[in-house]
MARPAGU-425180 format. One record per residue (C-alpha): x, y, z; residue in three letters; residue number from 1. Coordinates in pm, whole numbers, plus 50000, padded with zeros to 5 digits. Each point is the difference from the previous one (the first is absolute). Example, Ala and Ser with C-alpha at 12.3 -4.5 7.8 and 13.67 -1.06 7.14 Angstrom:
+-------+-------+-------+--------+-----+
!    xx !    yy !    zz ! residu ! num !
+-------+-------+-------+--------+-----+
! 51230 ! 49550 ! 50780 !    Ala !   1 !
! 50137 ! 50344 ! 49934 !    Ser !   2 !
+-------+-------+-------+--------+-----+
end
This chain:
+-------+-------+-------+--------+-----+
!    xx !    yy !    zz ! residu ! num !
+-------+-------+-------+--------+-----+
! 68736 ! 38721 ! 78560 !    Met !   1 !
! 50170 ! 50334 ! 49955 !    Ala !   2 !
! 50339 ! 49839 ! 50011 !    Glu !   3 !
! 49891 ! 49742 ! 49743 !    Gly !   4 !
! 49880 ! 50271 ! 49768 !    Asn !   5 !
! 50327 ! 50185 ! 50037 !    Leu !   6 !
! 50200 ! 49691 ! 49924 !    Asn !   7 !
! 49795 ! 49931 ! 49691 !    Ser !   8 !
! 50043 ! 50354 ! 49876 !    Thr !   9 !
! 50376 ! 49977 ! 50058 !    Asp !  10 !
! 50016 ! 49678 ! 49805 !    Ile !  11 !
! 49807 ! 50154 ! 49711 !    Leu !  12 !
! 50228 ! 50303 ! 50002 !    Glu !  13 !
! 50307 ! 49775 ! 49991 !    Glu !  14 !
! 49854 ! 49798 ! 49710 !    Glu !  15 !
! 49923 ! 50324 ! 49815 !    Asp !  16 !
! 50355 ! 50120 ! 50060 !    Asn !  17 !
! 50142 ! 49668 ! 49873 !    Glu !  18 !
! 49784 ! 50018 ! 49687 !    Met !  19 !
! 50108 ! 50356 ! 49937 !    Ser !  20 !
! 50361 ! 49899 ! 50051 !    Asp !  21 !
! 49959 ! 49713 ! 49751 !    Asp !  22 !
! 49844 ! 50233 ! 49746 !    Ser !  23 !
! 50284 ! 50247 ! 50049 !    Asp !  24 !
! 50255 ! 49723 ! 49947 !    Leu !  25 !
! 49823 ! 49893 ! 49682 !    Lys !  26 !
! 49999 ! 50358 ! 49873 !    Val !  27 !
! 50367 ! 50043 ! 50082 !    Glu !  28 !
! 50076 ! 49667 ! 49835 !    Leu !  29 !
! 49812 ! 50099 ! 49684 !    Ser !  30 !
! 50181 ! 50335 ! 49993 !    Val !  31 !
! 50333 ! 49822 ! 50040 !    Phe !  32 !
! 49914 ! 49761 ! 49721 !    Arg !  33 !
! 49900 ! 50283 ! 49769 !    Ala !  34 !
! 50320 ! 50189 ! 50076 !    Gln !  35 !
! 50205 ! 49684 ! 49945 !    Trp !  36 !
! 49835 ! 49933 ! 49663 !    Met !  37 !
! 50058 ! 50360 ! 49895 !    Ser !  38 !
! 50369 ! 49958 ! 50079 !    Glu !  39 !
! 50016 ! 49677 ! 49802 !    Leu !  40 !
! 49840 ! 50162 ! 49695 !    Thr !  41 !
! 50165 ! 50343 ! 49974 !    Pro !  42 !
! 49885 ! 50259 ! 49754 !    Ser !  43 !
! 50218 ! 50071 ! 49694 !    Ser !  44 !
! 50228 ! 50297 ! 50016 !    Gly !  45 !
! 50093 ! 49963 ! 50367 !    Thr !  46 !
! 50335 ! 49862 ! 50103 !    Arg !  47 !
! 49870 ! 49904 ! 50344 !    Lys !  48 !
! 49847 ! 49673 ! 49885 !    Gly !  49 !
! 50297 ! 49845 ! 49825 !    Phe !  50 !
! 50143 ! 49805 ! 50297 !    Pro !  51 !
! 49662 ! 49850 ! 50094 !    Ser !  52 !
! 49932 ! 49913 ! 49637 !    Arg !  53 !
! 50330 ! 49810 ! 49969 !    Ser !  54 !
! 49921 ! 49812 ! 50321 !    Glu !  55 !
! 49657 ! 49911 ! 49868 !    Asp !  56 !
! 50151 ! 49879 ! 49671 !    Leu !  57 !
! 50252 ! 49787 ! 50187 !    Lys !  58 !
! 49720 ! 49851 ! 50209 !    Arg !  59 !
! 49799 ! 49920 ! 49688 !    Lys !  60 !
! 50308 ! 49845 ! 49842 !    Gln !  61 !
! 50058 ! 49780 ! 50304 !    Glu !  62 !
! 49638 ! 49890 ! 49996 !    Leu !  63 !
! 50019 ! 49916 ! 49631 !    Ala !  64 !
! 50323 ! 49805 ! 50050 !    Arg !  65 !
! 49848 ! 49811 ! 50294 !    Glu !  66 !
! 49688 ! 49921 ! 49798 !    Glu !  67 !
! 50202 ! 49865 ! 49709 !    Lys !  68 !
! 50216 ! 49795 ! 50238 !    Ala !  69 !
! 49684 ! 49858 ! 50159 !    Ser !  70 !
! 49870 ! 49890 ! 49662 !    Lys !  71 !
! 50331 ! 49835 ! 49916 !    Leu !  72 !
! 50004 ! 49827 ! 50337 !    Phe !  73 !
! 49646 ! 49869 ! 49956 !    Leu !  74 !
! 50090 ! 49886 ! 49651 !    Lys !  75 !
! 50298 ! 49813 ! 50144 !    Ala !  76 !
! 49773 ! 49832 ! 50257 !    Val !  77 !
! 49768 ! 49896 ! 49720 !    Glu !  78 !
! 50288 ! 49856 ! 49795 !    Gln !  79 !
! 50131 ! 49813 ! 50305 !    Glu !  80 !
! 49658 ! 49846 ! 50063 !    Gln !  81 !
! 49987 ! 49888 ! 49638 !    Asn !  82 !
! 50338 ! 49829 ! 50030 !    Gly !  83 !
! 50199 ! 50250 ! 49790 !    Ala !  84 !
! 50278 ! 50052 ! 50252 !    Val !  85 !
! 50248 ! 50171 ! 49768 !    Tyr !  86 !
! 49741 ! 50252 ! 49882 !    Glu !  87 !
! 49899 ! 50062 ! 50361 !    Ala !  88 !
! 50360 ! 50070 ! 50099 !    Ile !  89 !
! 50028 ! 50252 ! 49717 !    Lys !  90 !
! 49689 ! 50188 ! 50114 !    Tyr !  91 !
! 50107 ! 49983 ! 50367 !    Tyr !  92 !
! 50334 ! 50153 ! 49906 !    Arg !  93 !
! 49843 ! 50283 ! 49800 !    Arg !  94 !
! 49758 ! 50075 ! 50284 !    Ala !  95 !
! 50276 ! 50013 ! 50262 !    Met !  96 !
! 50211 ! 50223 ! 49777 !    Gln !  97 !
! 49718 ! 50254 ! 50008 !    Leu !  98 !
! 49912 ! 49963 ! 50371 !    Val !  99 !
! 50238 ! 49783 ! 50207 !    Pro ! 100 !
! 49745 ! 49933 ! 50281 !    Asp ! 101 !
! 49700 ! 49950 ! 49773 !    Ile ! 102 !
! 49912 ! 49665 ! 50163 !    Glu ! 103 !
! 49916 ! 50185 ! 50323 !    Phe ! 104 !
! 49802 ! 50273 ! 49824 !    Lys ! 105 !
! 49802 ! 49776 ! 49770 !    Ile ! 106 !
! 49625 ! 49987 ! 50048 !    Asn ! 107 !
! 49888 ! 49636 ! 49987 !    Tyr ! 108 !
! 49630 ! 50079 ! 50025 !    Thr ! 109 !
! 49986 ! 49983 ! 49620 !    Arg ! 110 !
! 50056 ! 49654 ! 49861 !    Ser ! 111 !
! 50312 ! 49968 ! 49786 !    Pro ! 112 !
! 49805 ! 49768 ! 49769 !    Asp ! 113 !
! 49776 ! 50281 ! 49883 !    Ser ! 114 !
! 50026 ! 50071 ! 49632 !    Gly ! 115 !
! 50010 ! 50376 ! 50050 !    Glu ! 116 !
! 50356 ! 50001 ! 50134 !    Val ! 117 !
! 50129 ! 49790 ! 49716 !    Gly ! 118 !
! 49815 ! 50207 ! 49742 !    Met ! 119 !
! 50136 ! 50326 ! 50138 !    Asn ! 120 !
! 50352 ! 49856 ! 50002 !    Tyr ! 121 !
! 49970 ! 49885 ! 49640 !    Leu ! 122 !
! 49877 ! 50344 ! 49900 !    Glu ! 123 !
! 50298 ! 50160 ! 50175 !    Glu ! 124 !
! 50248 ! 49768 ! 49833 !    Thr ! 125 !
! 49841 ! 50067 ! 49661 !    Asp ! 126 !
! 50028 ! 50370 ! 50070 !    Leu ! 127 !
! 50367 ! 49967 ! 50097 !    Asp ! 128 !
! 50077 ! 49822 ! 49673 !    Asn ! 129 !
! 49905 ! 50312 ! 49806 !    Glu ! 130 !
! 50313 ! 50211 ! 49982 !    Ile ! 131 !
! 49828 ! 50336 ! 49968 !    Asp ! 132 !
! 49782 ! 49947 ! 50306 !    Asp ! 133 !
! 50291 ! 49861 ! 50198 !    Leu ! 134 !
! 50211 ! 50303 ! 49912 !    Leu ! 135 !
! 49729 ! 50244 ! 50110 !    Ser ! 136 !
! 49944 ! 49793 ! 50315 !    Tyr ! 137 !
! 50367 ! 50024 ! 50095 !    Phe ! 138 !
! 50003 ! 50372 ! 49933 !    Gln ! 139 !
! 49697 ! 50043 ! 50223 !    Gln ! 140 !
! 50157 ! 49796 ! 50278 !    Gln ! 141 !
! 50317 ! 50210 ! 49992 !    Leu ! 142 !
! 49792 ! 50315 ! 50011 !    Thr ! 143 !
! 49809 ! 49874 ! 50301 !    Leu ! 144 !
! 50313 ! 49909 ! 50192 !    Gln ! 145 !
! 50166 ! 50338 ! 50014 !    Glu ! 146 !
! 49905 ! 50359 ! 49941 !    Ala ! 147 !
! 50308 ! 50031 ! 49780 !    Cys ! 148 !
! 50039 ! 49727 ! 49737 !    Leu ! 149 !
! 50290 ! 49763 ! 50063 !    Lys ! 150 !
! 50098 ! 49719 ! 49773 !    Ile ! 151 !
! 50084 ! 49757 ! 50279 !    Cys ! 152 !
! 50085 ! 49978 ! 50368 !    Gln ! 153 !
! 50268 ! 49800 ! 50181 !    Pro ! 154 !
! 49879 ! 49673 ! 50146 !    Asp ! 155 !
! 50247 ! 50021 ! 50288 !    Ile ! 156 !
! 50175 ! 50288 ! 50171 !    Glu ! 157 !
! 50311 ! 50111 ! 49814 !    Met ! 158 !
! 50286 ! 50229 ! 50088 !    Thr ! 159 !
! 50085 ! 50057 ! 49635 !    Gln ! 160 !
! 49801 ! 50199 ! 49748 !    Thr ! 161 !
! 49714 ! 49800 ! 49853 !    His ! 162 !
! 49924 ! 50003 ! 49630 !    Ile ! 163 !
! 49662 ! 50161 ! 50070 !    Ser ! 164 !
! 50184 ! 50321 ! 50092 !    Ala ! 165 !
! 50115 ! 50046 ! 49641 !    Leu ! 166 !
! 49806 ! 50235 ! 49772 !    Pro ! 167 !
! 49773 ! 49850 ! 49738 !    Met ! 168 !
! 50227 ! 50117 ! 49716 !    Glu ! 169 !
! 50299 ! 49814 ! 50147 !    Val ! 170 !
! 49795 ! 49684 ! 50047 !    Leu ! 171 !
! 49879 ! 50007 ! 49641 !    Met ! 172 !
! 50360 ! 50046 ! 49882 !    Tyr ! 173 !
! 50097 ! 49690 ! 50198 !    Ile ! 174 !
! 49717 ! 49811 ! 49836 !    Phe ! 175 !
! 50129 ! 50108 ! 49659 !    Arg ! 176 !
! 50338 ! 49854 ! 50093 !    Trp ! 177 !
! 49826 ! 49674 ! 50090 !    Val ! 178 !
! 49843 ! 49987 ! 49655 !    Val ! 179 !
! 50332 ! 50112 ! 49845 !    Ser ! 180 !
! 50071 ! 50053 ! 49632 !    Ser ! 181 !
! 49950 ! 49625 ! 49944 !    Asp ! 182 !
! 49628 ! 50036 ! 50083 !    Leu ! 183 !
! 49995 ! 49754 ! 50287 !    Asp ! 184 !
! 49631 ! 50047 ! 50077 !    Leu ! 185 !
! 49994 ! 49663 ! 50173 !    Arg ! 186 !
! 50216 ! 50145 ! 50279 !    Ala ! 187 !
! 49759 ! 50293 ! 50025 !    Leu ! 188 !
! 49707 ! 49763 ! 50050 !    Glu ! 189 !
! 50194 ! 49814 ! 50269 !    Gln ! 190 !
! 50080 ! 50329 ! 50171 !    Leu ! 191 !
! 49629 ! 50085 ! 50009 !    Ser ! 192 !
! 49944 ! 49700 ! 50231 !    Leu ! 193 !
! 50192 ! 50166 ! 50285 !    Val ! 194 !
! 49719 ! 50224 ! 50126 !    Cys ! 195 !
! 49703 ! 50206 ! 49890 !    Arg ! 196 !
! 50210 ! 50310 ! 49943 !    Gly ! 197 !
! 50240 ! 49818 ! 49770 !    Phe ! 198 !
! 49702 ! 49854 ! 49818 !    Tyr ! 199 !
! 49875 ! 50351 ! 49929 !    Ile ! 200 !
! 50344 ! 50115 ! 49884 !    Cys ! 201 !
! 50035 ! 49698 ! 49772 !    Ala ! 202 !
! 49673 ! 50095 ! 49830 !    Arg ! 203 !
! 50125 ! 50348 ! 49914 !    Asp ! 204 !
! 49885 ! 50070 ! 49641 !    Pro ! 205 !
! 50319 ! 50189 ! 49910 !    Glu ! 206 !
! 50222 ! 49694 ! 50053 !    Ile ! 207 !
! 49782 ! 49783 ! 49778 !    Trp ! 208 !
! 49971 ! 50276 ! 49737 !    Arg ! 209 !
! 50380 ! 50026 ! 49976 !    Leu ! 210 !
! 50024 ! 49621 ! 49970 !    Ala ! 211 !
! 49749 ! 50001 ! 49712 !    Cys ! 212 !
! 50191 ! 50276 ! 49825 !    Leu ! 213 !
! 50323 ! 49800 ! 50027 !    Arg ! 214 !
! 49833 ! 49698 ! 49835 !    Val ! 215 !
! 49776 ! 50150 ! 49731 !    Trp ! 216 !
! 50137 ! 50351 ! 49961 !    Gly ! 217 !
! 49777 ! 50266 ! 49853 !    Arg ! 218 !
! 49738 ! 49748 ! 49891 !    Ser ! 219 !
! 49859 ! 49988 ! 50354 !    Cys ! 220 !
! 49935 ! 50367 ! 50070 !    Thr ! 221 !
! 49642 ! 49905 ! 50087 !    Lys ! 222 !
! 49900 ! 49706 ! 50216 !    Met ! 223 !
! 49674 ! 49934 ! 49814 !    Val ! 224 !
! 49849 ! 49735 ! 50001 !    Pro ! 225 !
! 50162 ! 49914 ! 50334 !    Phe ! 226 !
! 49884 ! 50146 ! 50329 !    Asn ! 227 !
! 50347 ! 50073 ! 50137 !    Ser ! 228 !
! 50367 ! 50000 ! 49902 !    Trp ! 229 !
! 50055 ! 49696 ! 50217 !    Arg ! 230 !
! 49729 ! 49809 ! 49819 !    Glu ! 231 !
! 50158 ! 50096 ! 49667 !    Met ! 232 !
! 50342 ! 49871 ! 50108 !    Phe ! 233 !
! 49854 ! 49671 ! 50125 !    Leu ! 234 !
! 49751 ! 49932 ! 49721 !    Glu ! 235 !
! 50156 ! 50140 ! 49683 !    Arg ! 236 !
! 50227 ! 49748 ! 49821 !    Pro ! 237 !
! 50373 ! 50069 ! 50044 !    Arg ! 238 !
! 50329 ! 49816 ! 50022 !    Val ! 239 !
! 50138 ! 49927 ! 50343 !    Arg ! 240 !
! 50330 ! 50138 ! 50129 !    Phe ! 241 !
! 50065 ! 49804 ! 50320 !    Asp ! 242 !
! 50126 ! 49689 ! 49826 !    Gly ! 243 !
! 50086 ! 49844 ! 49665 !    Val ! 244 !
! 49807 ! 49827 ! 49720 !    Tyr ! 245 !
! 50148 ! 49658 ! 49918 !    Ile ! 246 !
! 49931 ! 49742 ! 49730 !    Ser ! 247 !
! 50155 ! 49657 ! 49957 !    Lys ! 248 !
! 50037 ! 49840 ! 49655 !    Thr ! 249 !
! 50075 ! 49635 ! 49924 !    Asn ! 250 !
! 50038 ! 49839 ! 49662 !    Tyr ! 251 !
! 50187 ! 49712 ! 49836 !    Ile ! 252 !
! 50244 ! 50071 ! 49718 !    Arg ! 253 !
! 50143 ! 49747 ! 49757 !    Gln ! 254 !
! 50378 ! 49974 ! 50001 !    Gly ! 255 !
! 50251 ! 49902 ! 49736 !    Glu ! 256 !
! 50041 ! 49646 ! 49882 !    Gln ! 257 !
! 50297 ! 49803 ! 50124 !    Ser ! 258 !
! 50300 ! 49939 ! 49773 !    Leu ! 259 !
! 49914 ! 49636 ! 49946 !    Asp ! 260 !
! 49634 ! 50084 ! 49936 !    Gly ! 261 !
! 49889 ! 49757 ! 50270 !    Phe ! 262 !
! 49805 ! 50246 ! 50216 !    Tyr ! 263 !
! 49885 ! 50364 ! 50019 !    Arg ! 264 !
! 50007 ! 50194 ! 50325 !    Ala ! 265 !
! 49702 ! 50195 ! 50142 !    Trp ! 266 !
! 50045 ! 50296 ! 50232 !    His ! 267 !
! 49755 ! 50132 ! 50260 !    Gln ! 268 !
! 50027 ! 50378 ! 50012 !    Val ! 269 !
! 49882 ! 50193 ! 50308 !    Glu ! 270 !
! 50030 ! 50373 ! 50058 !    Tyr ! 271 !
! 49827 ! 50289 ! 50178 !    Tyr ! 272 !
! 49881 ! 50348 ! 49905 !    Arg ! 273 !
! 49997 ! 50276 ! 50262 !    Tyr ! 274 !
! 49824 ! 50337 ! 49985 !    Phe ! 275 !
! 50050 ! 50267 ! 50267 !    Arg ! 276 !
! 49787 ! 50316 ! 49969 !    Phe ! 277 !
! 50061 ! 50335 ! 50171 !    Phe ! 278 !
! 49751 ! 50281 ! 50071 !    Pro ! 279 !
! 50188 ! 50253 ! 49783 !    Asp ! 280 !
! 49941 ! 49798 ! 49683 !    Gly ! 281 !
! 50325 ! 49803 ! 49989 !    Gln ! 282 !
! 50019 ! 49624 ! 49961 !    Val ! 283 !
! 50268 ! 49731 ! 50019 !    Met ! 284 !
! 49985 ! 49676 ! 49803 !    Met ! 285 !
! 50220 ! 49694 ! 50036 !    Leu ! 286 !
! 50003 ! 49664 ! 49823 !    Thr ! 287 !
! 50219 ! 49744 ! 50171 !    Thr ! 288 !
! 50007 ! 49630 ! 50097 !    Pro ! 289 !
! 50095 ! 50086 ! 50359 !    Glu ! 290 !
! 49757 ! 49927 ! 50283 !    Asp ! 291 !
! 49785 ! 50281 ! 50151 !    Pro ! 292 !
! 50167 ! 49952 ! 50339 !    Leu ! 293 !
! 50318 ! 50130 ! 49842 !    Val ! 294 !
! 49863 ! 50266 ! 49766 !    Ile ! 295 !
! 49720 ! 50165 ! 50200 !    Val ! 296 !
! 50228 ! 50157 ! 50268 !    Pro ! 297 !
! 50223 ! 50142 ! 49727 !    Arg ! 298 !
! 49707 ! 50188 ! 49842 !    Leu ! 299 !
! 49940 ! 50207 ! 50311 !    Arg ! 300 !
! 50185 ! 50309 ! 49872 !    Asn ! 301 !
! 49998 ! 50163 ! 49660 !    Arg ! 302 !
! 50379 ! 49997 ! 49998 !    Asn ! 303 !
! 50011 ! 49622 ! 49968 !    Ala ! 304 !
! 50271 ! 49876 ! 49766 !    Arg ! 305 !
! 49939 ! 49677 ! 49811 !    Met ! 306 !
! 50104 ! 49901 ! 49654 !    Glu ! 307 !
! 49655 ! 49951 ! 49846 !    Ser ! 308 !
! 49812 ! 50258 ! 50208 !    Leu ! 309 !
! 49804 ! 50251 ! 49789 !    Gln ! 310 !
! 49857 ! 50337 ! 50100 !    Phe ! 311 !
! 49723 ! 50205 ! 49848 !    Gly ! 312 !
! 49668 ! 50171 ! 50058 !    His ! 313 !
! 49635 ! 49898 ! 49995 !    Tyr ! 314 !
! 49653 ! 50152 ! 49983 !    Arg ! 315 !
! 49649 ! 49888 ! 50086 !    Leu ! 316 !
! 49724 ! 50009 ! 49739 !    Ser ! 317 !
! 49633 ! 49931 ! 50062 !    Gln ! 318 !
! 49800 ! 49914 ! 49686 !    Asp ! 319 !
! 49630 ! 50038 ! 49938 !    Thr ! 320 !
! 49943 ! 49638 ! 50103 !    Asp ! 321 !
! 50124 ! 50085 ! 50354 !    Asn ! 322 !
! 50311 ! 49787 ! 49947 !    Gln ! 323 !
! 50314 ! 50156 ! 50147 !    Thr ! 324 !
! 50316 ! 49939 ! 49800 !    Lys ! 325 !
! 50364 ! 50064 ! 50086 !    Val ! 326 !
! 50234 ! 50108 ! 49720 !    Phe ! 327 !
! 50372 ! 49990 ! 50073 !    Ala ! 328 !
! 50319 ! 50074 ! 49806 !    Val ! 329 !
! 50327 ! 49867 ! 50140 !    Val ! 330 !
! 50360 ! 49986 ! 49887 !    Ser ! 331 !
! 50342 ! 49945 ! 50146 !    Lys ! 332 !
! 50180 ! 50287 ! 50166 !    Lys ! 333 !
! 50250 ! 50175 ! 49778 !    Lys ! 334 !
! 50349 ! 49948 ! 50128 !    Glu ! 335 !
! 50285 ! 50217 ! 49883 !    Glu ! 336 !
! 50273 ! 49788 ! 49846 !    Lys ! 337 !
! 50358 ! 50111 ! 49962 !    Ala ! 338 !
! 50110 ! 50032 ! 49638 !    Pro ! 339 !
! 50186 ! 49696 ! 49874 !    Glu ! 340 !
! 50311 ! 50041 ! 49789 !    Tyr ! 341 !
! 50087 ! 49712 ! 49768 !    His ! 342 !
! 50359 ! 49966 ! 49893 !    Lys ! 343 !
! 49919 ! 49733 ! 49745 !    Asn ! 344 !
! 50046 ! 50148 ! 49651 !    Arg ! 345 !
! 49737 ! 49771 ! 49859 !    Tyr ! 346 !
! 49732 ! 50128 ! 50240 !    Tyr ! 347 !
! 49898 ! 50293 ! 49781 !    Asn ! 348 !
! 49944 ! 49770 ! 49705 !    Cys ! 349 !
! 49725 ! 49814 ! 50178 !    Cys ! 350 !
! 49646 ! 50139 ! 49993 !    Ser ! 351 !
! 49922 ! 50178 ! 50328 !    Pro ! 352 !
! 49717 ! 49869 ! 50215 !    Val ! 353 !
! 49706 ! 50239 ! 50007 !    Gln ! 354 !
! 49909 ! 50128 ! 50343 !    Glu ! 355 !
! 49632 ! 49953 ! 50084 !    Ala ! 356 !
! 49764 ! 50076 ! 50284 !    Glu ! 357 !
! 49759 ! 49729 ! 50112 !    His ! 358 !
! 49675 ! 50082 ! 50176 !    Ser ! 359 !
! 49716 ! 49768 ! 50092 !    Phe ! 360 !
! 49637 ! 50110 ! 49983 !    His ! 361 !
! 49748 ! 49808 ! 50209 !    Met ! 362 !
! 49628 ! 50009 ! 50058 !    Gly ! 363 !
! 49844 ! 49832 ! 50302 !    Leu ! 364 !
! 49644 ! 49980 ! 50124 !    Gln ! 365 !
! 49941 ! 50061 ! 50370 !    Leu ! 366 !
! 49754 ! 49778 ! 50182 !    Ser ! 367 !
! 49925 ! 49851 ! 50340 !    Ser ! 368 !
! 50031 ! 49638 ! 50096 !    Gly ! 369 !
! 49916 ! 49814 ! 50319 !    Gly ! 370 !
! 49953 ! 50203 ! 50315 !    Cys ! 371 !
! 50244 ! 50277 ! 49899 !    Gln ! 372 !
! 49930 ! 50296 ! 49776 !    Arg ! 373 !
! 50201 ! 50114 ! 49698 !    Phe ! 374 !
! 50243 ! 49711 ! 50045 !    Asn ! 375 !
! 50001 ! 49855 ! 49649 !    Lys ! 376 !
! 50150 ! 50118 ! 49669 !    Leu ! 377 !
! 49912 ! 49822 ! 49674 !    Asn ! 378 !
! 50210 ! 50046 ! 49688 !    Trp ! 379 !
! 49835 ! 50163 ! 49699 !    Ile ! 380 !
! 50300 ! 50135 ! 49806 !    His ! 381 !
! 50378 ! 49963 ! 49988 !    His ! 382 !
! 50235 ! 50138 ! 49736 !    Ser ! 383 !
! 50364 ! 50098 ! 49956 !    Cys ! 384 !
! 50097 ! 50327 ! 49835 !    Gln ! 385 !
! 50355 ! 50033 ! 49862 !    Ile ! 386 !
! 50127 ! 50343 ! 49898 !    Thr ! 387 !
! 50334 ! 50026 ! 49815 !    Tyr ! 388 !
! 50190 ! 50314 ! 50091 !    Arg ! 389 !
! 50188 ! 50041 ! 49675 !    Ser ! 390 !
! 49700 ! 49987 ! 49769 !    Thr ! 391 !
! 49720 ! 50080 ! 50249 !    Ala ! 392 !
! 49818 ! 49700 ! 49862 !    Glu ! 393 !
! 49747 ! 49829 ! 50228 !    Thr ! 394 !
! 49903 ! 49635 ! 49982 !    Val ! 395 !
! 49706 ! 49868 ! 50202 !    Val ! 396 !
! 49960 ! 49630 ! 50077 !    Thr ! 397 !
! 49677 ! 49885 ! 50162 !    Ala ! 398 !
! 49991 ! 49677 ! 50199 !    Phe ! 399 !
! 49709 ! 49760 ! 50002 !    Asp ! 400 !
! 49827 ! 49978 ! 50336 !    Ile ! 401 !
! 49999 ! 49626 ! 50061 !    Asp ! 402 !
! 50011 ! 49767 ! 50297 !    Lys ! 403 !
! 50345 ! 50120 ! 50100 !    Thr ! 404 !
! 49850 ! 50338 ! 50097 !    Tyr ! 405 !
! 49850 ! 49890 ! 50328 !    Thr ! 406 !
! 49814 ! 50255 ! 50219 !    Pro ! 407 !
! 50193 ! 50191 ! 50262 !    Leu ! 408 !
! 49874 ! 49983 ! 50358 !    Phe ! 409 !
! 50072 ! 50251 ! 50273 !    Phe ! 410 !
! 50201 ! 49911 ! 50311 !    Ala ! 411 !
! 50024 ! 50251 ! 50284 !    Arg ! 412 !
! 50351 ! 50059 ! 50138 !    Val ! 413 !
! 50015 ! 50153 ! 50348 !    Lys ! 414 !
! 50356 ! 50125 ! 49962 !    Ser ! 415 !
! 49900 ! 50231 ! 49712 !    Tyr ! 416 !
! 49805 ! 50225 ! 50240 !    Thr ! 417 !
! 50209 ! 49948 ! 50316 !    Ala ! 418 !
! 50147 ! 50351 ! 49982 !    Ser ! 419 !
! 49899 ! 50340 ! 49863 !    Ser ! 420 !
! 50233 ! 50213 ! 49791 !    Glu ! 421 !
! 49776 ! 50306 ! 49978 !    Lys ! 422 !
! 49642 ! 50096 ! 50092 !    Pro ! 423 !
! 49698 ! 49991 ! 49775 !    Leu ! 424 !
+-------+-------+-------+--------+-----+
end
């Protein structure tokens, strides 16, 4: 009996020791957890917590990326079950771009047919379509990636210097060269598709402010009622510079009667009008029967030489009825002619021909047609002003705007913006 009592007491002592050990482990574990949480959330003003904070931010970023990839993957499964294979492939591709092995990390306990996943995805896509929120989202993502802000990172290992090593000022200067003095903002938008950092640089307000100043001058010192300079450039009516405005005119003209009076000829007349606008206020105008395939490449430079090519300047005017009009004045370039000496003694007896300067004044109304914006010019005024040099007399002849004044439509020409002569 004594031995049995001793054994029982030993067993009780061992159980008490085990319980005390378990309680000690729990206390130590709680202390460790508290210390770990204090390291994850450092107090402000101490430099000790920065490394752990960056690791925590990276972990949160990975979790957010994995969660978004999971939603895209479940959405792809749902589209595949509904028979939309192409849409499913698109979502599968986006999910694997975020997390390559998402199919092994996905949690299938939640049914992909649930409406919550689709609703959350639609909300995210609607949020991404808003430029302001997308811009702030990209800025936040870049801030979370590194302690020091970098525009981009190389996708693969490189032995050469990556563009992300350049200072921000140099990068913005490169972007101004992309826009160039021809205001090729289309190339800037394409450059913003490279990565998130380039997207942020392409939304720099200074670039868009300089572009607005080049187009409207001092009349756009304030961006009211627009929310940004970019919105002003995209929404406010303006002529386009990356192509040419073309109109084609056809009409039938009666010819002279034949010598025997048996028949009278009729002629079908066909010709084109070309307008090329530049950001600095200059314009080129050409009226010719030649086809656009021949003429358009020759209008690429301002130094083009053609017999009927006219140069001038233009300005934009917005009336109270919110109708934007373009007023242009063009004339032929003055060419210096060598003095002619006539040996004929009867030349001085004839009346000399008065030298005159011809200039054409035009008014056009800017509008949008089809799926493009600011791609149509309608005629509202056309006149010819003749000024005689000897008497300084001016004669103005106004033309009737009839069916021969067909609207001019814009055609984009890629070669006009293929190279940059100087930055914005």
